[in-house]
KEGU-507570 format. One record per residue (C-alpha): residue number from 0; x, y negated, z negated. Coordinates in pm, whole numbers. Layout:
N
+-----+--------+--------+--------+
: num :     px :     py :     pz :
+-----+--------+--------+--------+
: NUM :      X :      Y :      Z :
...
+-----+--------+--------+--------+
// end
This chain:
472
+-----+--------+--------+--------+
: num :     px :     py :     pz :
+-----+--------+--------+--------+
:   0 :  14586 : -12850 :  -9544 :
:   1 :  14815 : -12633 :  -9329 :
:   2 :  14943 : -12396 :  -9599 :
:   3 :  14730 : -12233 :  -9867 :
:   4 :  14886 : -12049 : -10163 :
:   5 :  14638 : -11864 : -10379 :
:   6 :  14712 : -11771 : -10742 :
:   7 :  14772 : -11422 : -10874 :
:   8 :  14467 : -11460 : -11096 :
:   9 :  14236 : -11470 : -10792 :
:  10 :  14117 : -11112 : -10740 :
:  11 :  13835 : -11155 : -10489 :
:  12 :  13797 : -11380 : -10187 :
:  13 :  13429 : -11417 : -10109 :
:  14 :  13243 : -11387 :  -9780 :
:  15 :  13302 : -11687 :  -9551 :
:  16 :  13526 : -11847 :  -9815 :
:  17 :  13747 : -12039 :  -9569 :
:  18 :  13547 : -11994 :  -9251 :
:  19 :  13603 : -12264 :  -8990 :
:  20 :  13898 : -12431 :  -9162 :
:  21 :  14090 : -12520 :  -8846 :
:  22 :  14374 : -12696 :  -9028 :
:  23 :  14501 : -12374 :  -9187 :
:  24 :  14822 : -12229 :  -9040 :
:  25 :  14952 : -12012 :  -9327 :
:  26 :  14783 : -11832 :  -9617 :
:  27 :  14964 : -11654 :  -9899 :
:  28 :  14739 : -11440 : -10113 :
:  29 :  14800 : -11381 : -10482 :
:  30 :  14980 : -11064 : -10577 :
:  31 :  14674 : -10913 : -10750 :
:  32 :  14411 : -10981 : -10483 :
:  33 :  14183 : -10679 : -10439 :
:  34 :  13925 : -10781 : -10183 :
:  35 :  13884 : -11014 :  -9884 :
:  36 :  13520 : -11080 :  -9797 :
:  37 :  13346 : -11066 :  -9460 :
:  38 :  13427 : -11359 :  -9230 :
:  39 :  13654 : -11495 :  -9506 :
:  40 :  13892 : -11663 :  -9258 :
:  41 :  13681 : -11639 :  -8944 :
:  42 :  13713 : -11927 :  -8696 :
:  43 :  14028 : -12060 :  -8865 :
:  44 :  14156 : -12088 :  -8510 :
:  45 :  14508 : -12204 :  -8596 :
:  46 :  14571 : -11949 :  -8869 :
:  47 :  14882 : -11758 :  -8758 :
:  48 :  15022 : -11604 :  -9075 :
:  49 :  14864 : -11435 :  -9376 :
:  50 :  15068 : -11261 :  -9642 :
:  51 :  14849 : -10979 :  -9772 :
:  52 :  14975 : -10789 : -10079 :
:  53 :  14953 : -10414 : -10119 :
:  54 :  14692 : -10467 : -10392 :
:  55 :  14422 : -10542 : -10131 :
:  56 :  14189 : -10243 : -10112 :
:  57 :  13901 : -10391 :  -9914 :
:  58 :  13877 : -10625 :  -9616 :
:  59 :  13530 : -10725 :  -9505 :
:  60 :  13403 : -10722 :  -9150 :
:  61 :  13535 : -10989 :  -8915 :
:  62 :  13753 : -11139 :  -9189 :
:  63 :  13999 : -11271 :  -8927 :
:  64 :  13764 : -11323 :  -8634 :
:  65 :  13870 : -11598 :  -8393 :
:  66 :  14206 : -11655 :  -8560 :
:  67 :  14554 : -11637 :  -8408 :
:  68 :  14638 : -11383 :  -8679 :
:  69 :  14345 : -11161 :  -8582 :
:  70 :  14426 : -11183 :  -8213 :
:  71 :  14782 : -11078 :  -8292 :
:  72 :  14658 : -10767 :  -8476 :
:  73 :  14446 : -10659 :  -8182 :
:  74 :  14682 : -10742 :  -7897 :
:  75 :  15038 : -10706 :  -8021 :
:  76 :  15025 : -10374 :  -8205 :
:  77 :  14968 : -10020 :  -8080 :
:  78 :  14812 :  -9728 :  -8263 :
:  79 :  14678 :  -9778 :  -8617 :
:  80 :  14695 : -10132 :  -8758 :
:  81 :  14680 : -10146 :  -9139 :
:  82 :  14687 : -10422 :  -9399 :
:  83 :  14712 : -10420 :  -9777 :
:  84 :  14666 : -10088 :  -9950 :
:  85 :  14597 :  -9874 :  -9643 :
:  86 :  14310 : -10077 :  -9496 :
:  87 :  14273 :  -9980 :  -9130 :
:  88 :  14155 : -10289 :  -8942 :
:  89 :  14227 : -10196 :  -8579 :
:  90 :  14305 :  -9905 :  -8353 :
:  91 :  14482 : -10000 :  -8032 :
:  92 :  14571 :  -9653 :  -7910 :
:  93 :  14441 :  -9474 :  -7604 :
:  94 :  14376 :  -9128 :  -7751 :
:  95 :  14015 :  -9009 :  -7756 :
:  96 :  14062 :  -8736 :  -8016 :
:  97 :  14187 :  -8921 :  -8324 :
:  98 :  14335 :  -8795 :  -8648 :
:  99 :  14349 :  -9089 :  -8886 :
: 100 :  14673 :  -9060 :  -9083 :
: 101 :  14695 :  -8988 :  -9454 :
: 102 :  14737 :  -9300 :  -9662 :
: 103 :  14446 :  -9481 :  -9498 :
: 104 :  14204 :  -9568 :  -9778 :
: 105 :  13953 :  -9790 :  -9597 :
: 106 :  13830 :  -9847 :  -9243 :
: 107 :  13674 : -10178 :  -9141 :
: 108 :  13572 : -10237 :  -8779 :
: 109 :  13878 : -10051 :  -8654 :
: 110 :  13701 :  -9840 :  -8390 :
: 111 :  13440 : -10096 :  -8284 :
: 112 :  13353 : -10042 :  -7918 :
: 113 :  13644 :  -9801 :  -7857 :
: 114 :  13628 :  -9491 :  -7630 :
: 115 :  13713 :  -9250 :  -7912 :
: 116 :  13525 :  -8917 :  -7885 :
: 117 :  13632 :  -8728 :  -8197 :
: 118 :  13778 :  -8844 :  -8526 :
: 119 :  13916 :  -8660 :  -8828 :
: 120 :  13929 :  -8869 :  -9142 :
: 121 :  14202 :  -8831 :  -9407 :
: 122 :  14177 :  -8703 :  -9764 :
: 123 :  14288 :  -9048 :  -9888 :
: 124 :  13980 :  -9222 :  -9744 :
: 125 :  13770 :  -9404 : -10004 :
: 126 :  13566 :  -9650 :  -9795 :
: 127 :  13396 :  -9616 :  -9456 :
: 128 :  13351 :  -9989 :  -9422 :
: 129 :  13124 : -10217 :  -9225 :
: 130 :  13131 : -10171 :  -8845 :
: 131 :  13396 :  -9896 :  -8878 :
: 132 :  13280 :  -9707 :  -8566 :
: 133 :  13007 :  -9945 :  -8447 :
: 134 :  12927 :  -9911 :  -8074 :
: 135 :  13178 :  -9628 :  -8026 :
: 136 :  12932 :  -9493 :  -7773 :
: 137 :  13139 :  -9185 :  -7676 :
: 138 :  13189 :  -9064 :  -8036 :
: 139 :  13053 :  -8708 :  -8066 :
: 140 :  13225 :  -8559 :  -8369 :
: 141 :  13322 :  -8697 :  -8711 :
: 142 :  13510 :  -8470 :  -8949 :
: 143 :  13582 :  -8557 :  -9311 :
: 144 :  13887 :  -8388 :  -9463 :
: 145 :  13820 :  -8160 :  -9758 :
: 146 :  13927 :  -8416 : -10018 :
: 147 :  13787 :  -8730 :  -9850 :
: 148 :  13581 :  -8908 : -10111 :
: 149 :  13421 :  -9229 :  -9976 :
: 150 :  13146 :  -9354 : -10202 :
: 151 :  12953 :  -9538 :  -9933 :
: 152 :  12893 :  -9562 :  -9561 :
: 153 :  12911 :  -9933 :  -9483 :
: 154 :  12668 : -10154 :  -9296 :
: 155 :  12661 : -10079 :  -8922 :
: 156 :  12936 :  -9818 :  -8972 :
: 157 :  12813 :  -9584 :  -8695 :
: 158 :  12553 :  -9808 :  -8532 :
: 159 :  12516 :  -9743 :  -8160 :
: 160 :  12720 :  -9420 :  -8157 :
: 161 :  12487 :  -9282 :  -7892 :
: 162 :  12674 :  -8953 :  -7837 :
: 163 :  12681 :  -8852 :  -8205 :
: 164 :  12462 :  -8544 :  -8257 :
: 165 :  12536 :  -8423 :  -8609 :
: 166 :  12732 :  -8538 :  -8911 :
: 167 :  12788 :  -8398 :  -9260 :
: 168 :  12873 :  -8662 :  -9521 :
: 169 :  13099 :  -8582 :  -9820 :
: 170 :  12943 :  -8519 : -10160 :
: 171 :  13106 :  -8838 : -10290 :
: 172 :  12877 :  -9066 : -10087 :
: 173 :  12619 :  -9247 : -10301 :
: 174 :  12510 :  -9524 : -10064 :
: 175 :  12425 :  -9547 :  -9694 :
: 176 :  12440 :  -9908 :  -9579 :
: 177 :  12209 : -10119 :  -9364 :
: 178 :  12199 : -10009 :  -8998 :
: 179 :  12462 :  -9746 :  -9078 :
: 180 :  12337 :  -9502 :  -8810 :
: 181 :  12094 :  -9729 :  -8623 :
: 182 :  12046 :  -9648 :  -8255 :
: 183 :  12235 :  -9318 :  -8277 :
: 184 :  11994 :  -9193 :  -8015 :
: 185 :  12143 :  -8842 :  -7990 :
: 186 :  12160 :  -8778 :  -8364 :
: 187 :  11959 :  -8463 :  -8443 :
: 188 :  12087 :  -8364 :  -8784 :
: 189 :  12253 :  -8533 :  -9080 :
: 190 :  12340 :  -8377 :  -9412 :
: 191 :  12275 :  -8623 :  -9691 :
: 192 :  12480 :  -8534 : -10001 :
: 193 :  12311 :  -8474 : -10335 :
: 194 :  12474 :  -8788 : -10473 :
: 195 :  12310 :  -9033 : -10230 :
: 196 :  12103 :  -9279 : -10431 :
: 197 :  12016 :  -9545 : -10173 :
: 198 :  11951 :  -9561 :  -9800 :
: 199 :  11977 :  -9912 :  -9659 :
: 200 :  11747 : -10110 :  -9432 :
: 201 :  11729 :  -9979 :  -9073 :
: 202 :  11987 :  -9714 :  -9165 :
: 203 :  11848 :  -9467 :  -8908 :
: 204 :  11655 :  -9713 :  -8693 :
: 205 :  11548 :  -9557 :  -8360 :
: 206 :  11726 :  -9227 :  -8416 :
: 207 :  11453 :  -9079 :  -8203 :
: 208 :  11597 :  -8725 :  -8187 :
: 209 :  11647 :  -8684 :  -8562 :
: 210 :  11455 :  -8376 :  -8674 :
: 211 :  11654 :  -8215 :  -8953 :
: 212 :  11653 :  -8436 :  -9261 :
: 213 :  11659 :  -8337 :  -9626 :
: 214 :  11627 :  -8606 :  -9894 :
: 215 :  11850 :  -8533 : -10196 :
: 216 :  11699 :  -8498 : -10540 :
: 217 :  11876 :  -8804 : -10681 :
: 218 :  11763 :  -9050 : -10412 :
: 219 :  11621 :  -9370 : -10565 :
: 220 :  11553 :  -9620 : -10288 :
: 221 :  11486 :  -9633 :  -9914 :
: 222 :  11525 :  -9967 :  -9738 :
: 223 :  11286 : -10139 :  -9500 :
: 224 :  11262 :  -9981 :  -9154 :
: 225 :  11515 :  -9717 :  -9262 :
: 226 :  11359 :  -9452 :  -9033 :
: 227 :  11171 :  -9683 :  -8799 :
: 228 :  11120 :  -9512 :  -8464 :
: 229 :  11245 :  -9168 :  -8569 :
: 230 :  10996 :  -9020 :  -8328 :
: 231 :  11099 :  -8654 :  -8374 :
: 232 :  11052 :  -8632 :  -8752 :
: 233 :  10761 :  -8402 :  -8828 :
: 234 :  10763 :  -8389 :  -9207 :
: 235 :  10921 :  -8565 :  -9501 :
: 236 :  10955 :  -8446 :  -9859 :
: 237 :  11043 :  -8739 : -10085 :
: 238 :  11183 :  -8639 : -10426 :
: 239 :  11029 :  -8770 : -10747 :
: 240 :  11342 :  -8977 : -10813 :
: 241 :  11243 :  -9225 : -10539 :
: 242 :  11087 :  -9538 : -10689 :
: 243 :  11121 :  -9789 : -10405 :
: 244 :  11043 :  -9757 : -10033 :
: 245 :  11080 : -10067 :  -9817 :
: 246 :  10835 : -10213 :  -9568 :
: 247 :  10788 : -10019 :  -9243 :
: 248 :  11038 :  -9755 :  -9356 :
: 249 :  10869 :  -9484 :  -9144 :
: 250 :  10706 :  -9705 :  -8883 :
: 251 :  10633 :  -9542 :  -8547 :
: 252 :  10740 :  -9191 :  -8646 :
: 253 :  10505 :  -9055 :  -8382 :
: 254 :  10539 :  -8682 :  -8461 :
: 255 :  10509 :  -8712 :  -8838 :
: 256 :  10232 :  -8486 :  -8967 :
: 257 :  10310 :  -8428 :  -9335 :
: 258 :  10431 :  -8649 :  -9619 :
: 259 :  10510 :  -8556 :  -9975 :
: 260 :  10518 :  -8866 : -10199 :
: 261 :  10726 :  -8912 : -10517 :
: 262 :  10517 :  -8842 : -10823 :
: 263 :  10585 :  -9177 : -10991 :
: 264 :  10556 :  -9409 : -10691 :
: 265 :  10359 :  -9727 : -10773 :
: 266 :  10338 :  -9896 : -10432 :
: 267 :  10283 :  -9796 : -10070 :
: 268 :  10470 : -10080 :  -9904 :
: 269 :  10352 : -10285 :  -9608 :
: 270 :  10353 : -10098 :  -9278 :
: 271 :  10510 :  -9793 :  -9440 :
: 272 :  10351 :  -9539 :  -9202 :
: 273 :  10214 :  -9777 :  -8942 :
: 274 :  10176 :  -9617 :  -8595 :
: 275 :  10244 :  -9265 :  -8724 :
: 276 :   9980 :  -9146 :  -8480 :
: 277 :   9989 :  -8773 :  -8570 :
: 278 :   9952 :  -8814 :  -8946 :
: 279 :   9622 :  -8652 :  -9043 :
: 280 :   9601 :  -8640 :  -9423 :
: 281 :   9778 :  -8796 :  -9721 :
: 282 :   9746 :  -8755 : -10095 :
: 283 :   9874 :  -9053 : -10290 :
: 284 :  10022 :  -9006 : -10639 :
: 285 :   9793 :  -9112 : -10919 :
: 286 :  10051 :  -9374 : -11016 :
: 287 :  10001 :  -9582 : -10699 :
: 288 :   9860 :  -9924 : -10783 :
: 289 :   9902 : -10104 : -10453 :
: 290 :   9874 : -10025 : -10082 :
: 291 :  10042 : -10293 :  -9873 :
: 292 :   9922 : -10462 :  -9557 :
: 293 :   9924 : -10243 :  -9244 :
: 294 :  10042 :  -9945 :  -9452 :
: 295 :   9861 :  -9691 :  -9230 :
: 296 :   9779 :  -9921 :  -8939 :
: 297 :   9747 :  -9728 :  -8613 :
: 298 :   9755 :  -9382 :  -8775 :
: 299 :   9482 :  -9285 :  -8531 :
: 300 :   9445 :  -8925 :  -8651 :
: 301 :   9443 :  -9008 :  -9022 :
: 302 :   9110 :  -8889 :  -9158 :
: 303 :   9167 :  -8768 :  -9513 :
: 304 :   9314 :  -8992 :  -9783 :
: 305 :   9317 :  -8909 : -10152 :
: 306 :   9353 :  -9240 : -10335 :
: 307 :   9497 :  -9303 : -10679 :
: 308 :   9259 :  -9362 : -10966 :
: 309 :   9480 :  -9652 : -11069 :
: 310 :   9468 :  -9828 : -10732 :
: 311 :   9424 : -10202 : -10787 :
: 312 :   9520 : -10372 : -10461 :
: 313 :   9483 : -10298 : -10089 :
: 314 :   9653 : -10516 :  -9830 :
: 315 :   9515 : -10653 :  -9504 :
: 316 :   9444 : -10394 :  -9234 :
: 317 :   9592 : -10114 :  -9444 :
: 318 :   9377 :  -9856 :  -9260 :
: 319 :   9304 : -10030 :  -8930 :
: 320 :   9263 :  -9795 :  -8633 :
: 321 :   9232 :  -9480 :  -8845 :
: 322 :   8961 :  -9215 :  -8849 :
: 323 :   8937 :  -9279 :  -9222 :
: 324 :   8820 :  -9636 :  -9162 :
: 325 :   8581 :  -9522 :  -8892 :
: 326 :   8416 :  -9283 :  -9138 :
: 327 :   8377 :  -9563 :  -9392 :
: 328 :   8202 :  -9775 :  -9130 :
: 329 :   7964 :  -9487 :  -9060 :
: 330 :   7888 :  -9480 :  -9433 :
: 331 :   7883 :  -9853 :  -9510 :
: 332 :   7794 : -10019 :  -9181 :
: 333 :   7973 : -10338 :  -9073 :
: 334 :   8141 : -10386 :  -9411 :
: 335 :   8374 : -10094 :  -9491 :
: 336 :   8450 : -10103 :  -9862 :
: 337 :   8694 :  -9913 : -10085 :
: 338 :   8731 :  -9976 : -10459 :
: 339 :   8534 : -10302 : -10419 :
: 340 :   8781 : -10416 : -10152 :
: 341 :   8661 : -10500 :  -9802 :
: 342 :   8906 : -10308 :  -9582 :
: 343 :   8722 : -10330 :  -9250 :
: 344 :   8466 : -10547 :  -9072 :
: 345 :   8314 : -10468 :  -8732 :
: 346 :   7991 : -10666 :  -8732 :
: 347 :   7834 : -10816 :  -8421 :
: 348 :   7660 : -11122 :  -8558 :
: 349 :   7771 : -11484 :  -8548 :
: 350 :   7639 : -11556 :  -8899 :
: 351 :   7805 : -11336 :  -9159 :
: 352 :   7714 : -11292 :  -9527 :
: 353 :   7953 : -11070 :  -9721 :
: 354 :   7765 : -10827 :  -9950 :
: 355 :   7760 : -10895 : -10322 :
: 356 :   7986 : -10663 : -10521 :
: 357 :   8288 : -10692 : -10297 :
: 358 :   8571 : -10845 : -10500 :
: 359 :   8858 : -10879 : -10254 :
: 360 :   8880 : -10943 :  -9881 :
: 361 :   9153 : -10735 :  -9714 :
: 362 :   9022 : -10730 :  -9357 :
: 363 :   9015 : -10996 :  -9086 :
: 364 :   8675 : -11113 :  -8964 :
: 365 :   8801 : -11163 :  -8609 :
: 366 :   9053 : -10989 :  -8385 :
: 367 :   9286 : -11127 :  -8126 :
: 368 :   9081 : -11176 :  -7805 :
: 369 :   9319 : -10941 :  -7621 :
: 370 :   9243 : -10671 :  -7880 :
: 371 :   8865 : -10709 :  -7866 :
: 372 :   8754 : -10940 :  -7582 :
: 373 :   8380 : -10867 :  -7631 :
: 374 :   8372 : -10958 :  -8001 :
: 375 :   8094 : -11198 :  -8108 :
: 376 :   8251 : -11521 :  -8240 :
: 377 :   8165 : -11598 :  -8603 :
: 378 :   8021 : -11945 :  -8658 :
: 379 :   7907 : -11913 :  -9022 :
: 380 :   8060 : -11716 :  -9311 :
: 381 :   7942 : -11686 :  -9672 :
: 382 :   8140 : -11524 :  -9956 :
: 383 :   7939 : -11413 : -10264 :
: 384 :   8032 : -11501 : -10623 :
: 385 :   8179 : -11152 : -10670 :
: 386 :   8470 : -11228 : -10431 :
: 387 :   8774 : -11344 : -10629 :
: 388 :   9052 : -11311 : -10370 :
: 389 :   9072 : -11360 :  -9993 :
: 390 :   9376 : -11247 :  -9793 :
: 391 :   9553 : -11540 :  -9629 :
: 392 :   9502 : -11389 :  -9282 :
: 393 :   9136 : -11292 :  -9324 :
: 394 :   9013 : -11582 :  -9109 :
: 395 :   9287 : -11567 :  -8848 :
: 396 :   9133 : -11599 :  -8498 :
: 397 :   8805 : -11736 :  -8639 :
: 398 :   8841 : -12024 :  -8398 :
: 399 :   8464 : -12082 :  -8360 :
: 400 :   8390 : -12100 :  -8734 :
: 401 :   8177 : -12407 :  -8817 :
: 402 :   8040 : -12339 :  -9166 :
: 403 :   8217 : -12169 :  -9457 :
: 404 :   8091 : -12106 :  -9810 :
: 405 :   8306 : -11992 : -10102 :
: 406 :   8138 : -11833 : -10403 :
: 407 :   8211 : -11924 : -10765 :
: 408 :   8455 : -11633 : -10803 :
: 409 :   8730 : -11761 : -10573 :
: 410 :   9015 : -11910 : -10779 :
: 411 :   9277 : -11984 : -10513 :
: 412 :   9259 : -12070 : -10143 :
: 413 :   9575 : -11982 :  -9954 :
: 414 :   9751 : -12252 :  -9761 :
: 415 :   9733 : -12034 :  -9450 :
: 416 :   9372 : -11925 :  -9474 :
: 417 :   9214 : -12187 :  -9248 :
: 418 :   9492 : -12307 :  -9022 :
: 419 :   9324 : -12156 :  -8712 :
: 420 :   8972 : -12273 :  -8805 :
: 421 :   8996 : -12598 :  -8610 :
: 422 :   8621 : -12637 :  -8553 :
: 423 :   8513 : -12633 :  -8917 :
: 424 :   8234 : -12883 :  -8983 :
: 425 :   8109 : -12784 :  -9328 :
: 426 :   8287 : -12619 :  -9623 :
: 427 :   8115 : -12543 :  -9954 :
: 428 :   8333 : -12477 : -10259 :
: 429 :   8251 : -12277 : -10572 :
: 430 :   8291 : -12383 : -10933 :
: 431 :   8570 : -12136 : -11014 :
: 432 :   8827 : -12287 : -10778 :
: 433 :   9150 : -12391 : -10953 :
: 434 :   9403 : -12414 : -10667 :
: 435 :   9411 : -12509 : -10301 :
: 436 :   9760 : -12451 : -10164 :
: 437 :   9933 : -12739 :  -9983 :
: 438 :   9917 : -12628 :  -9619 :
: 439 :   9537 : -12639 :  -9637 :
: 440 :   9564 : -13012 :  -9559 :
: 441 :   9580 : -12901 :  -9195 :
: 442 :   9202 : -12865 :  -9204 :
: 443 :   9021 : -13089 :  -8954 :
: 444 :   8958 : -13421 :  -9123 :
: 445 :   8603 : -13441 :  -8984 :
: 446 :   8493 : -13140 :  -9193 :
: 447 :   8233 : -13232 :  -9454 :
: 448 :   8311 : -13079 :  -9795 :
: 449 :   8044 : -12985 : -10049 :
: 450 :   8198 : -12987 : -10396 :
: 451 :   8057 : -12916 : -10746 :
: 452 :   8039 : -13214 : -10985 :
: 453 :   8343 : -13240 : -11214 :
: 454 :   8531 : -12968 : -11026 :
: 455 :   8886 : -12918 : -10906 :
: 456 :   8748 : -12921 : -10550 :
: 457 :   8608 : -13272 : -10604 :
: 458 :   8944 : -13404 : -10724 :
: 459 :   9120 : -13235 : -10433 :
: 460 :   8881 : -13380 : -10171 :
: 461 :   8933 : -13731 : -10309 :
: 462 :   9312 : -13693 : -10322 :
: 463 :   9337 : -13573 :  -9961 :
: 464 :   9092 : -13815 :  -9808 :
: 465 :   8814 : -13577 :  -9700 :
: 466 :   8453 : -13677 :  -9661 :
: 467 :   8256 : -13497 :  -9933 :
: 468 :   7921 : -13464 : -10104 :
: 469 :   7882 : -13377 : -10470 :
: 470 :   7655 : -13088 : -10568 :
: 471 :   7487 : -13062 : -10907 :
+-----+--------+--------+--------+
// end
């Protein structure tokens, strides 16, 4: 099909809709089309002509990548190249101090990797789109006109703008996209408007000079790794409106000393403050029910933690390499326990019996040899009947384990629990077991299984061809 005519009724062309269609030469969009998605016509190498109506308000990133049409836009025009209803898709000028003309409503990838140093944006601007100024490494100043009213800063919009030191966003902005300011390594200050409700994943990744940051009162969500590596942040005050914070959002914020949590937060996500080595004390809201894996891993100065009364779940290594965990070991010995959860083990015996009363295992029994080369290998491990749940990585690096006993409390064995236990010779199952996940069939076939009569474990051993003995 060399010519494609789309109907007026088609309003939106999705991401990658026609990607790689090398037979296309001409495309005529319907007169009411509003949006062209990212990569929509990318790699349509023979596409030379596209009729784009003035109704188009949005063009996604790389919509015409590797097309004759796209090459023509970049190479054959000078100055500002627009399509549709004022969508700026390319800037081919040589000026370094840019005033984007009035009438431009959207910018998508136009200044990618250009030498622009200063830009003034027009009052007509409604969208700072994906990759708008990405890798404009000389960009120092961004000025929004008084009546500019973009509602979002797109994905990767200012990523890699290494000279950018400060920026004030208009009050109209409600969303900051993924990687929007990632690797802006000179950025010291950003004014987040009161209307911002979401900050995307890796939005300020490795902005290691960022010190001045105020979270607006209406903020609702912070994406994963949003402030990863912001090594100059010393304190954060999260408003009560925040209900979701992604994994590793503040990972490796090395100067962070104080954190104020939202009052209604229910979960401390995985790795949230991992490697925040100056953090000394935290008080969790009483609404927190779960602390994710590695949440405070490597917070070496963290000594005081006030936990929620409603805490139900603690992830693997949540407090590893903290003073808090060290104090628990001084109190409890080899088995550091919190809310009936084993959160740390540092024993030195090859035969380990977990104390009765512990209900969940959230600590590994062995470390990587590079992490602890003198650790005594565990050859035998017994879980009491009180244990109901074992983290899937609890036995990682237990490569010398020969004998393993599950108590009657364990209901499910993760498919990844034993994949590194290649020397297992004897496994004893409890009566409460109701599920062994599929990947567990990677167990060594020479392991002898002890299974209760009439149990799920007996049926499983028969089905998977293991040698077994029935216990009364």
